[in-house]
BAFI-3210 file (N, C-alpha, C; in Angstrom, 3 decimals, decimal comma, padded with zeros to 6 digits):
// residues 309
n [1|2|3|4|5|6|7|8|9|10|11|12|13|14|15|16|17|18|19|20|21|22|23|24|25|26|27|28|29|30|31|32|33|34|35|36|37|38|39|40|41|42|43|44|45|46|47|48|49|50|51|52|53|54|55|56|57|58|59|60|61|62|63|64|65|66|67|68|69|70|71|72|73|74|75|76|77|78|79|80|81|82|83|84|85|86|87|88|89|90|91|92|93|94|95|96|97|98|99|100|101|102|103|104|105|106|107|108|109|110|111|112|113|114|115|116|117|118|119|120|121|122|123|124|125|126|127|128|129|130|131|132|133|134|135|136|137|138|139|140|141|142|143|144|145|146|147|148|149|150|151|152|153|154|155|156|157|158|159|160|161|162|163|164|165|166|167|168|169|170|171|172|173|174|175|176|177|178|179|180|181|182|183|184|185|186|187|188|189|190|191|192|193|194|195|196|197|198|199|200|201|202|203|204|205|206|207|208|209|210|211|212|213|214|215|216|217|218|219|220|221|222|223|224|225|226|227|228|229|230|231|232|233|234|235|236|237|238|239|240|241|242|243|244|245|246|247|248|249|250|251|252|253|254|255|256|257|258|259|260|261|262|263|264|265|266|267|268|269|270|271|272|273|274|275|276|277|278|279|280|281|282|283|284|285|286|287|288|289|290|291|292|293|294|295|296|297|298|299|300|301|302|303|304|305|306|307|308|309]
n.u [099,849|100,801|102,635|102,242|102,057|104,223|106,064|105,416|106,157|108,795|109,209|110,254|110,673|112,613|114,801|116,196|118,042|120,154|121,824|124,115|126,169|127,317|128,966|131,454|132,479|131,760|133,132|135,629|136,595|135,425|133,446|133,277|134,296|133,422|133,567|133,808|131,665|129,654|130,273|129,819|126,705|126,401|126,473|124,945|122,251|122,684|122,393|120,158|118,322|119,543|118,392|115,949|115,366|115,975|113,651|111,561|111,957|111,737|109,268|107,768|108,733|107,509|104,424|102,443|102,719|102,145|099,788|097,931|098,162|097,148|097,471|099,784|098,568|097,979|099,993|100,998|102,254|100,938|098,622|097,718|097,829|100,332|101,724|103,173|105,179|105,635|106,649|109,252|110,546|110,747|112,328|114,763|115,580|116,274|118,357|120,149|120,727|121,690|123,900|125,034|125,837|126,854|129,467|130,547|130,916|132,841|134,689|134,971|133,130|130,782|131,261|130,568|127,721|126,837|127,070|125,558|123,194|122,981|123,464|121,297|119,135|119,798|118,849|116,011|115,206|116,590|118,178|116,674|114,860|116,697|117,460|119,215|121,324|119,827|119,613|121,931|122,850|121,204|122,939|125,573|124,384|124,178|127,047|128,372|127,112|128,771|131,147|130,965|130,562|132,753|134,898|133,771|134,602|137,242|138,250|139,087|137,328|137,384|138,684|137,083|134,832|133,314|133,074|130,979|129,426|128,367|127,191|125,443|123,522|122,884|121,577|119,262|118,256|118,089|115,758|113,640|112,970|112,334|110,165|108,502|108,031|106,473|104,223|103,648|103,259|100,943|100,005|102,776|102,751|102,962|100,356|099,929|101,291|099,459|098,930|100,837|103,337|102,747|101,498|100,333|099,071|096,575|096,558|094,862|094,007|093,834|096,251|098,017|097,400|098,391|100,697|103,817|106,747|108,489|110,862|110,286|109,132|111,354|112,390|112,485|111,178|112,590|115,557|115,919|115,121|117,850|120,027|119,658|120,505|122,971|124,219|123,296|124,931|127,590|127,639|127,365|129,975|132,004|131,408|131,818|134,728|135,733|135,244|137,367|139,543|139,286|140,260|140,678|139,712|140,291|140,102|138,340|135,893|134,318|132,353|130,194|129,277|127,005|124,539|124,589|123,943|121,748|120,072|120,123|119,154|116,438|115,488|115,357|113,660|111,058|110,276|110,237|109,032|106,731|106,058|106,260|105,237|106,303|107,381|111,442|112,945|110,489|110,009|112,846|112,810|109,960|110,207|109,986|112,013|113,929|114,849|115,891|118,118|119,791|119,861|121,283|123,344|124,782|125,227|127,010|129,008|130,054|130,976|132,867|134,940|134,982|134,851|136,364|139,376]
n.v [058,346|055,396|054,165|051,585|050,592|051,387|049,837|047,094|046,927|046,916|044,690|043,364|040,729|039,127|040,357|038,369|037,167|038,888|038,454|037,161|038,763|038,409|036,654|036,591|037,940|036,101|033,713|034,907|034,965|037,171|037,602|038,520|041,094|044,298|046,779|045,443|044,112|045,865|047,395|045,280|044,920|047,599|046,946|045,109|046,833|048,425|046,627|045,748|048,000|048,881|046,337|046,692|049,138|047,979|045,893|048,241|049,231|047,341|046,495|048,993|049,296|047,016|046,952|047,284|044,897|043,508|044,280|042,516|039,976|037,600|037,356|039,244|041,685|042,888|044,037|047,286|049,164|048,239|048,197|050,740|051,560|053,074|055,463|055,767|058,011|058,522|055,889|055,791|057,889|057,341|054,455|055,712|057,373|055,305|053,901|056,071|056,440|053,922|053,551|055,508|054,576|052,468|053,732|054,706|052,817|051,521|052,855|051,234|049,310|050,380|050,813|048,584|047,948|050,013|048,690|046,628|047,546|048,907|046,015|044,957|046,383|046,472|043,664|043,806|045,295|043,807|041,342|039,600|038,298|036,497|033,540|031,097|033,466|034,891|033,557|033,252|036,022|036,264|034,632|036,284|038,553|037,594|036,650|039,167|040,360|038,631|039,176|042,036|042,050|040,636|042,611|044,654|044,343|043,927|041,200|038,438|036,897|033,456|031,570|029,322|029,849|031,613|030,441|028,362|029,976|030,934|028,404|027,666|029,691|029,397|027,026|027,654|029,338|028,237|025,951|027,410|028,600|025,911|025,693|027,807|026,884|024,730|025,338|026,843|024,644|022,606|020,274|018,902|018,458|016,279|015,280|016,970|015,854|014,988|016,770|018,784|021,652|024,781|027,162|025,044|024,074|021,808|020,076|021,653|024,463|027,807|028,911|027,471|028,305|030,616|033,325|033,324|034,265|035,970|034,168|031,975|030,370|029,219|027,266|024,003|021,001|019,067|019,960|021,728|020,342|018,782|020,889|021,501|019,103|019,125|021,772|021,263|018,759|020,208|022,225|020,934|019,573|021,599|023,371|020,905|020,452|023,268|022,901|021,187|022,260|024,500|028,484|029,114|027,301|024,804|021,220|020,804|022,009|020,627|019,519|021,265|020,412|018,435|019,575|021,486|019,629|018,420|020,384|021,173|018,637|018,716|021,195|020,051|018,342|019,726|021,047|019,365|016,839|017,840|019,908|022,545|025,711|028,284|031,360|031,515|032,804|032,500|029,968|029,373|030,581|029,862|027,336|024,303|022,177|023,717|025,716|024,216|023,367|025,829|026,941|024,792|024,560|027,399|027,106|024,813|026,175|028,426|027,136|025,295|027,624|029,009|027,793|025,007|024,078]
n.w [220,786|222,750|225,683|226,342|223,405|222,492|223,903|223,397|220,587|221,033|221,923|224,102|225,353|223,173|224,223|225,692|223,822|223,851|226,293|225,307|225,454|227,965|228,085|227,562|230,140|231,867|230,945|231,154|233,593|235,743|236,781|239,551|239,377|239,681|238,215|235,913|235,419|235,626|233,212|231,453|231,708|230,918|228,148|227,452|228,218|225,897|223,798|224,138|223,326|220,763|219,291|219,868|218,405|216,094|215,714|215,486|213,622|211,526|211,575|210,586|208,209|207,285|207,399|205,709|204,522|206,685|207,738|206,235|207,216|209,322|211,784|212,085|211,945|214,073|215,290|216,989|215,056|212,414|213,047|213,672|216,162|217,055|215,673|212,450|212,609|215,408|216,016|214,108|215,339|218,201|216,903|216,024|218,685|220,345|218,967|218,661|221,424|222,316|220,585|221,905|224,553|224,163|223,445|225,786|227,106|225,865|222,742|220,542|221,543|220,925|218,255|217,305|218,303|216,787|214,192|214,389|214,182|211,821|210,170|210,948|210,334|207,148|207,152|207,260|205,163|202,921|203,358|204,676|202,810|201,435|200,613|202,432|203,045|204,723|207,042|207,891|208,184|210,538|212,479|212,518|213,558|216,387|216,912|216,751|219,437|221,241|220,702|221,081|224,092|224,833|224,106|226,077|228,473|228,379|227,251|225,422|222,982|222,217|219,333|219,241|220,806|219,569|217,089|218,148|219,041|216,777|215,472|217,144|216,824|214,192|214,193|215,325|213,631|211,718|212,712|213,313|210,638|209,894|211,649|210,735|207,843|208,266|208,760|206,498|204,868|205,328|204,165|204,098|207,063|209,742|211,975|215,216|218,291|221,007|223,839|223,265|223,689|224,018|221,115|219,163|216,277|214,631|211,204|208,738|210,085|211,215|211,901|209,971|207,821|207,276|206,140|206,133|205,660|202,522|201,599|202,666|200,175|199,044|200,771|201,509|203,509|203,488|202,589|204,900|206,982|206,483|207,084|209,451|210,793|210,163|211,388|213,707|214,743|214,458|216,116|218,334|218,265|218,054|220,350|222,249|221,885|222,231|224,950|225,780|226,025|227,150|227,386|230,055|232,109|231,232|230,511|232,287|231,988|230,687|232,027|231,805|229,297|229,518|230,233|227,691|225,517|226,760|226,460|223,454|222,709|223,740|222,445|219,810|219,881|221,040|218,732|216,567|217,478|219,303|217,791|218,425|217,943|219,231|219,454|219,218|221,724|223,326|223,717|224,926|227,295|228,354|228,357|230,560|230,283|228,929|230,557|232,591|231,636|230,860|233,483|235,033|233,315|233,729|236,398|236,160|234,948|236,406|239,050|237,704|236,975|239,153|241,143|241,208|241,780]
ca.u [100,929|100,746|103,659|102,089|101,903|105,972|106,816|105,016|106,643|110,063|109,458|111,067|110,873|113,465|116,127|116,731|119,225|121,448|122,255|125,106|127,395|127,922|129,644|133,254|132,291|131,821|134,463|137,136|136,602|135,660|132,191|133,437|134,913|132,091|133,487|133,606|129,852|129,101|130,598|129,017|125,685|126,138|126,340|123,703|121,052|122,846|122,063|118,750|118,175|119,973|117,651|114,438|115,287|115,538|112,192|110,589|112,596|111,638|107,785|107,700|109,021|106,591|103,386|101,606|102,233|101,855|098,098|097,040|098,145|095,847|098,276|100,679|097,846|097,220|101,315|100,805|102,357|100,068|096,989|097,736|098,000|101,638|101,715|104,573|106,277|106,308|107,440|110,201|111,335|111,228|113,449|115,801|116,249|116,675|119,567|121,365|121,148|122,359|125,407|125,965|125,874|128,172|130,668|130,397|131,704|134,234|134,680|134,981|131,904|129,817|131,110|129,697|126,494|126,095|127,089|124,634|121,855|123,195|122,967|119,486|118,426|119,790|118,006|114,819|114,943|116,870|118,940|115,657|114,319|117,750|117,987|120,270|121,902|118,770|119,718|123,486|122,661|121,189|124,151|126,385|124,301|124,573|128,665|128,361|126,738|129,362|132,481|130,900|130,850|134,478|135,702|133,516|135,238|138,787|138,557|139,358|136,377|138,454|137,923|135,879|133,743|132,766|132,314|129,983|128,096|127,436|126,775|123,998|122,508|122,663|120,731|117,942|117,598|117,297|114,672|112,849|112,351|111,384|108,663|107,588|107,812|105,574|102,833|103,222|103,103|100,326|100,234|103,401|103,244|102,166|099,259|100,630|100,726|098,436|100,009|102,063|103,623|102,247|099,954|100,561|097,442|096,179|096,149|093,582|093,862|094,234|098,008|098,947|097,235|098,798|101,338|104,822|107,984|108,640|111,692|110,140|109,014|112,739|113,233|111,771|111,818|114,326|116,576|116,067|116,363|119,614|120,836|119,368|120,925|124,646|124,424|123,330|126,148|128,679|127,181|127,670|131,133|132,363|131,436|132,811|136,442|136,012|135,056|138,425|140,721|138,965|141,466|140,808|139,531|141,329|139,086|137,048|134,587|133,482|131,543|129,108|128,864|125,765|123,353|124,600|123,924|120,383|119,157|119,713|118,058|115,054|114,669|114,932|112,522|109,827|110,636|110,204|108,104|105,747|105,876|106,159|105,115|106,245|109,266|112,432|112,821|109,325|110,462|113,837|112,311|109,027|109,678|110,756|113,567|115,171|115,436|116,827|119,542|120,274|120,293|122,603|124,786|125,259|125,989|128,323|130,281|130,604|131,540|134,432|135,592|134,993|135,022|136,845|140,721]
ca.v [057,116|055,167|053,820|050,311|050,189|051,965|048,545|046,182|047,090|046,983|043,310|043,248|039,393|039,099|040,646|037,006|036,927|039,751|037,930|036,707|040,038|038,732|035,353|037,406|038,112|034,435|033,094|035,586|034,877|038,164|037,958|039,329|042,224|045,198|047,779|044,933|043,729|047,295|047,445|044,283|045,131|048,551|046,745|044,242|047,574|049,078|046,079|045,403|049,356|048,847|045,331|047,079|050,011|047,398|045,746|049,251|049,832|046,065|046,888|050,281|048,608|045,745|047,554|047,256|043,396|043,088|044,273|041,591|038,756|037,395|037,846|040,522|043,052|043,370|044,767|048,473|049,866|047,714|048,466|052,237|052,213|053,596|055,930|056,019|059,204|058,137|054,648|056,249|058,784|056,132|053,965|056,786|057,680|054,047|053,734|057,229|055,445|052,475|053,745|056,646|054,131|051,667|054,470|054,925|051,261|051,654|053,255|049,747|048,917|051,659|050,745|047,243|048,621|050,887|047,863|045,602|048,290|048,632|044,839|044,390|047,462|045,608|042,679|044,071|045,712|042,842|040,217|038,363|037,556|035,873|032,349|030,937|034,145|035,329|032,982|033,724|037,236|036,362|034,144|037,320|039,397|036,935|036,633|040,611|040,538|038,196|040,130|042,920|041,699|040,629|043,849|045,317|043,744|043,558|040,103|038,240|035,558|032,549|031,471|028,094|030,571|032,410|029,175|027,482|030,841|030,958|027,396|027,616|030,891|028,591|025,970|028,485|030,065|026,965|025,599|028,716|028,530|024,794|025,988|028,494|026,470|023,417|026,159|026,796|023,583|021,809|018,668|017,641|018,199|015,380|015,956|017,223|015,160|015,459|017,694|019,756|022,797|026,406|027,504|024,429|023,899|020,660|020,589|022,916|025,315|029,260|028,904|026,815|028,984|032,545|033,648|034,139|034,956|035,216|033,561|030,523|029,765|028,448|026,351|023,210|020,569|018,335|020,662|022,705|018,859|018,630|021,973|021,712|018,327|019,779|022,729|020,283|018,445|020,955|023,036|019,903|019,331|022,789|023,093|020,053|020,927|024,422|022,524|020,385|023,279|026,101|029,109|029,517|026,031|023,532|020,368|021,041|022,920|019,375|019,333|021,917|019,600|017,466|020,791|021,805|018,280|018,169|021,841|021,164|017,989|019,087|022,185|019,723|017,883|020,194|021,471|018,054|015,965|018,228|020,879|023,781|026,812|029,629|031,844|030,944|033,437|032,050|028,559|029,669|031,233|029,443|025,814|023,987|021,495|024,696|026,536|023,584|023,419|026,886|027,469|023,517|024,785|028,355|026,873|024,044|027,040|029,006|026,130|025,086|028,840|030,105|026,658|024,037|024,508]
ca.w [220,798|224,182|226,507|225,804|221,905|222,367|224,708|222,573|219,570|221,308|221,705|225,332|225,511|222,694|224,764|226,038|223,616|224,242|227,577|225,460|225,555|229,464|227,790|227,744|231,518|232,718|230,381|231,478|235,326|236,043|237,210|240,901|239,314|239,712|236,838|234,264|235,680|234,920|231,679|230,381|231,911|229,999|226,778|227,545|227,526|224,608|222,560|224,298|222,725|219,179|218,780|219,810|217,375|215,128|215,520|215,212|211,728|210,711|211,638|209,909|206,675|206,745|207,837|204,670|204,446|208,127|207,844|205,594|208,165|210,105|213,454|213,005|211,397|215,408|216,131|216,937|213,486|211,630|213,726|214,074|217,902|217,036|214,329|211,746|213,110|216,699|215,541|213,728|216,429|219,135|216,925|216,096|219,642|220,793|218,411|218,984|223,085|222,074|220,179|222,943|225,652|223,877|223,221|226,887|227,679|224,853|221,491|219,919|221,521|220,094|216,925|217,148|218,322|215,142|213,084|214,743|214,199|210,167|209,540|211,667|209,008|206,077|207,363|207,422|203,670|201,613|203,463|205,030|201,455|200,391|201,121|203,329|203,667|205,819|208,229|208,063|208,909|212,428|212,996|212,557|215,066|217,605|216,907|217,608|220,908|222,009|220,497|222,120|225,648|225,424|224,279|226,989|229,916|227,842|227,342|224,294|222,542|221,543|218,210|219,176|221,119|218,640|216,180|218,802|218,997|215,484|214,743|218,173|215,762|212,815|214,919|215,999|212,479|210,381|212,906|213,440|209,458|209,772|212,359|209,711|206,636|208,127|209,067|205,365|204,043|205,949|203,944|204,726|208,290|210,521|212,888|216,289|219,459|221,947|224,855|222,645|224,043|223,059|220,119|217,823|215,589|213,761|209,866|208,214|210,917|210,669|211,872|209,150|206,501|207,334|205,370|206,938|204,970|201,505|201,853|202,541|199,002|198,342|201,330|201,691|204,584|203,390|202,696|206,051|207,907|206,240|207,931|210,879|210,993|209,898|212,310|215,322|214,862|214,211|217,523|219,530|218,410|218,102|222,068|223,170|221,492|222,983|226,359|226,271|225,889|227,569|228,289|231,733|232,972|230,358|229,904|233,247|231,333|229,694|232,822|231,522|228,046|229,612|229,989|226,251|225,291|226,418|225,828|222,187|221,998|224,412|221,506|218,566|220,415|220,568|217,295|215,757|218,291|220,027|216,778|219,189|217,048|219,744|219,182|220,204|223,020|224,191|224,228|225,661|228,478|229,144|228,486|232,132|229,812|228,689|231,535|233,383|230,837|231,309|234,867|235,345|232,558|234,354|237,299|236,362|234,540|237,610|239,616|237,336|236,635|240,621|242,950|240,907|241,834]
c.u [100,825|101,987|103,421|102,254|103,515|106,648|106,613|106,066|108,251|110,462|110,601|111,602|111,814|114,837|116,787|118,166|120,559|122,204|123,763|126,346|127,642|128,783|131,118|133,240|132,599|132,957|135,754|137,458|136,527|134,329|132,099|134,012|133,876|132,140|133,428|131,972|129,273|129,024|129,948|127,375|125,045|125,825|125,370|122,563|121,424|122,265|120,590|117,871|118,338|118,709|116,454|114,380|115,162|114,475|111,328|110,832|111,612|109,920|107,208|107,489|107,902|105,067|102,615|101,245|101,784|099,886|097,315|097,149|097,574|096,055|098,699|100,077|097,772|098,577|100,599|100,908|101,086|098,784|096,714|097,671|099,024|101,639|103,059|105,346|106,513|107,094|108,844|111,157|111,583|112,500|114,678|116,401|116,850|118,102|120,497|121,677|121,919|123,770|125,919|126,118|127,233|129,424|130,901|131,233|133,165|134,066|134,393|133,552|130,580|129,908|130,184|128,606|125,760|126,461|125,875|123,624|121,666|122,745|121,352|118,766|118,175|119,068|116,570|114,544|115,359|117,003|117,585|114,934|115,695|117,631|119,021|121,009|121,007|119,040|121,323|123,899|122,296|121,898|124,949|126,039|124,403|126,059|128,581|128,238|128,031|130,757|132,217|131,273|132,362|135,226|135,626|134,442|136,838|139,180|138,706|138,375|137,397|137,458|136,786|134,891|132,833|131,837|131,030|128,808|127,613|126,763|125,153|123,628|122,313|121,315|119,602|117,333|117,019|116,244|113,805|112,222|111,675|109,982|107,702|107,255|106,724|104,610|102,680|102,781|102,573|100,322|101,263|104,059|102,627|100,867|100,168|100,140|100,018|099,981|101,408|101,948|103,415|101,721|100,070|099,275|097,863|096,020|094,868|093,170|094,392|095,870|098,685|098,708|097,937|100,120|102,588|106,129|108,022|109,462|111,728|109,741|110,425|113,418|112,211|112,159|112,706|115,546|117,029|116,162|117,526|120,361|120,526|120,597|122,938|125,015|124,384|124,666|127,637|128,789|127,819|129,408|132,140|132,579|132,368|134,214|136,884|136,157|136,673|139,293|140,233|140,092|141,686|140,591|139,951|140,071|138,003|135,784|133,561|132,312|129,979|128,178|127,369|124,670|123,027|123,850|122,072|119,637|119,155|118,921|116,763|114,690|114,464|113,306|111,125|109,816|109,866|109,056|106,782|105,507|105,350|106,390|105,484|107,390|110,184|112,475|111,552|109,751|112,048|113,904|110,995|108,869|110,508|111,954|114,415|115,580|116,248|118,260|120,187|120,740|121,484|123,794|125,499|125,974|127,232|129,277|130,634|131,382|132,916|135,207|135,704|135,130|136,029|138,751|141,392]
c.v [056,719|054,035|051,918|049,955|050,472|050,380|047,552|046,217|047,004|045,513|043,123|041,696|038,987|039,637|039,767|036,857|037,952|039,577|037,231|037,469|039,555|037,205|035,863|037,561|036,883|034,085|033,501|035,547|035,855|038,668|038,604|040,506|043,310|046,146|047,029|044,109|044,750|047,277|046,663|044,808|046,585|048,254|045,967|045,398|048,427|048,348|045,794|046,941|049,152|047,609|046,048|047,987|049,063|046,749|046,621|049,270|048,601|046,300|047,934|049,753|047,883|045,882|047,127|045,591|042,816|043,045|043,369|040,232|038,653|037,618|038,824|041,660|043,584|044,331|046,081|049,302|049,831|048,347|049,656|052,391|052,673|054,155|055,802|056,623|058,641|057,150|055,152|057,328|058,173|055,085|054,971|056,970|056,689|053,617|054,996|056,613|054,815|052,791|054,619|055,945|053,073|052,269|055,044|053,790|051,710|052,057|051,888|049,333|049,402|051,447|049,623|047,474|048,887|049,806|046,903|046,319|048,207|047,310|044,530|045,236|046,506|044,495|042,622|044,147|044,737|041,558|038,880|037,881|036,962|034,312|031,524|032,065|035,050|034,336|033,095|035,164|037,168|035,868|035,249|038,310|039,003|036,620|038,093|040,721|039,889|038,823|041,211|043,087|041,315|041,350|044,492|045,224|043,352|042,326|039,626|036,533|034,925|032,106|030,239|028,782|031,039|031,637|028,562|028,222|030,941|029,396|027,192|028,434|030,059|027,829|026,966|029,023|029,311|026,317|026,113|028,536|027,303|024,789|026,564|027,848|025,130|024,355|026,677|025,888|022,155|020,347|018,068|017,936|016,986|015,832|016,025|016,535|015,747|015,984|018,666|021,378|023,781|026,013|026,294|023,990|022,487|021,096|021,028|023,989|027,032|029,236|028,571|027,338|030,230|032,517|034,437|034,746|034,775|034,191|031,873|029,621|029,131|027,929|025,117|022,412|019,773|019,017|021,520|021,305|018,962|019,610|021,814|020,243|018,462|020,670|022,307|019,915|019,194|022,087|022,191|019,449|020,369|023,124|021,830|020,092|022,217|023,789|021,707|020,986|024,487|026,956|029,107|028,128|024,294|022,710|020,170|021,223|021,782|019,182|020,288|021,161|019,089|017,952|021,321|020,910|018,173|019,268|021,921|019,759|017,811|020,135|021,120|018,855|018,531|020,664|020,351|017,053|016,653|019,550|022,167|025,163|028,447|029,928|031,439|031,275|032,606|030,369|028,298|030,275|030,668|027,898|025,162|023,055|022,378|025,743|026,064|023,371|024,570|027,209|025,724|024,259|026,365|027,688|025,993|025,126|027,697|028,154|025,620|026,035|029,168|029,106|025,797|024,278|023,384]
c.w [222,705|224,539|225,802|224,583|221,767|222,725|223,646|221,681|219,787|221,473|223,225|225,485|224,554|223,266|225,692|225,335|223,394|225,326|227,351|225,294|227,240|229,052|227,903|229,292|232,437|232,001|230,729|232,941|235,952|236,449|238,527|240,877|238,590|238,644|235,941|234,463|235,142|233,363|230,558|230,644|230,749|228,492|226,163|227,160|226,505|223,625|222,621|223,234|221,157|219,180|218,822|218,930|216,423|214,532|215,107|213,760|210,787|210,808|210,673|208,458|206,346|207,007|206,872|204,716|205,694|208,113|207,005|206,012|209,099|211,608|213,516|212,439|213,387|215,978|216,010|215,764|213,098|211,868|213,839|215,273|217,800|215,560|213,729|212,466|214,232|216,410|215,226|214,835|217,486|218,695|216,986|217,882|220,290|220,194|218,504|220,763|222,874|221,788|221,325|223,996|225,316|223,471|224,642|227,666|226,938|223,556|220,586|220,150|221,140|218,601|216,463|217,321|217,462|214,266|213,242|214,011|212,389|209,555|209,854|210,414|207,671|205,900|206,799|205,985|202,868|202,327|203,905|203,768|200,765|200,970|201,619|204,173|204,919|206,896|208,678|208,702|210,258|212,801|213,495|213,207|216,101|217,590|217,393|219,008|221,559|221,796|221,270|223,504|226,000|225,430|225,247|228,311|229,499|227,941|225,659|223,719|221,848|220,087|218,369|219,949|220,168|217,370|216,838|219,043|217,510|214,706|215,927|217,192|214,464|213,020|214,972|214,805|211,889|211,455|212,981|211,716|209,214|210,644|211,197|208,371|206,744|208,575|207,650|204,465|205,021|205,847|204,007|206,103|209,031|211,624|214,566|217,221|220,191|223,535|224,545|223,505|223,544|221,720|219,023|217,617|214,708|212,686|209,717|209,538|210,642|210,808|210,753|207,335|206,337|206,716|206,300|206,548|203,257|201,026|201,845|201,083|198,455|199,764|201,718|202,730|204,667|203,626|204,422|207,512|207,739|207,106|209,125|211,693|210,856|211,082|213,743|215,528|214,911|215,426|218,867|219,451|218,491|220,213|222,674|223,104|222,327|224,384|227,003|226,364|226,112|227,665|229,403|232,282|232,126|230,545|231,138|232,796|230,363|230,935|232,774|230,208|228,266|229,529|228,178|226,000|225,352|226,262|224,295|221,711|222,711|222,976|220,451|218,906|220,451|219,635|216,428|216,489|218,696|219,097|217,636|218,089|217,853|219,476|219,902|221,286|223,499|224,781|225,128|227,220|229,077|229,609|229,798|231,895|229,561|229,528|232,668|232,349|230,858|232,682|235,437|234,629|233,077|235,728|237,337|235,806|235,772|238,463|238,965|237,330|238,169|241,553|242,759|240,833|240,942]
res [m|t|a|r|a|v|l|v|s|m|r|p|q|e|w|v|k|n|l|l|v|y|a|g|l|l|f|s|g|q|v|d|e|g|a|q|v|l|a|a|t|l|t|f|v|a|f|c|a|i|s|s|a|g|y|l|f|n|d|l|h|d|r|e|h|d|r|l|h|p|e|k|r|t|r|p|i|a|s|g|a|l|t|v|a|a|a|a|a|v|a|a|a|l|a|l|a|a|v|a|i|g|l|v|v|e|p|e|v|g|g|l|v|a|l|y|g|v|i|a|a|a|y|s|v|v|l|k|r|l|v|i|l|d|v|m|t|i|a|s|l|f|i|l|r|v|v|a|g|a|v|a|v|e|a|t|a|s|e|f|l|l|i|c|t|a|m|l|a|l|f|l|g|f|t|k|r|r|q|e|a|l|l|e|m|p|e|q|a|p|a|p|r|p|g|a|p|g|p|g|q|a|p|g|s|e|a|q|e|r|a|t|r|p|v|l|e|h|y|s|l|p|f|l|d|q|m|v|a|m|v|t|a|a|a|i|l|s|y|v|i|y|a|v|d|s|p|l|a|g|s|k|m|l|a|t|a|p|s|v|l|y|g|i|f|r|y|l|y|l|i|y|d|r|r|d|t|r|s|t|a|a|i|l|t|e|d|p|g|m|i|f|a|a|v|t|w|i|g|a|a|l|a|v|l|y|l|w|d]
***
């Protein structure tokens, strides 16, 4: 076992999703309170640990299938760089540490971290093979992050904030399935436009011939396009409604709406027009447009909550 193999299997690039635990801290106006910042940060660490445990468990469960995959066979567990016993031990240690950290913050946070682990394991074993439920399960994990972050700082996550989170997660989930479905069905995919960012491939390439997920047999591009359209509209509307009547800032939160709109539209542009095949985390952290949307949203939110009287 090598430290590099363990780190790769933990997928730290995916930890960006756990930043959602800071939503409660931000929207409750407690960013300047050290104790609450510490509680939110410990909760973030706990979710990084439990999510990495989930990735290790997933790779352990799928190792035989991954060995037949042209890309996934290079994963440490599938390739043998990380043994099954070592991976299982690391996953168990991460899960126990995550729950322990959560319990230190707040018993309820520890329970939510444990629930996240249970759902993630169920997703790896069964739920990711069930059409529609696979994406809804992913959305539930996003919501758990927000709820745990709010509990950690003794704040209340408003109903519309949870709805916004759910719709955004469904948006990311269905657009991800569309990326994968396009690779599975090259005859339905248009040729990529010049200059497409990320590892987008032309028809007939190895990337389009690779198998990704069994559940894709039940998804068609027209259906996924309908789902993306529905959750996109729902995400925008729910956020605007929340921004009109924000619990702490009232309608002033509308100042953050342009960044949200740009971020969603930019993501759609990358998926549909540029045929970007990078992971969700990679798009969010590497694309200049998405980084711009995130930075301007955070700046606007901080200005509204802490500077605008």
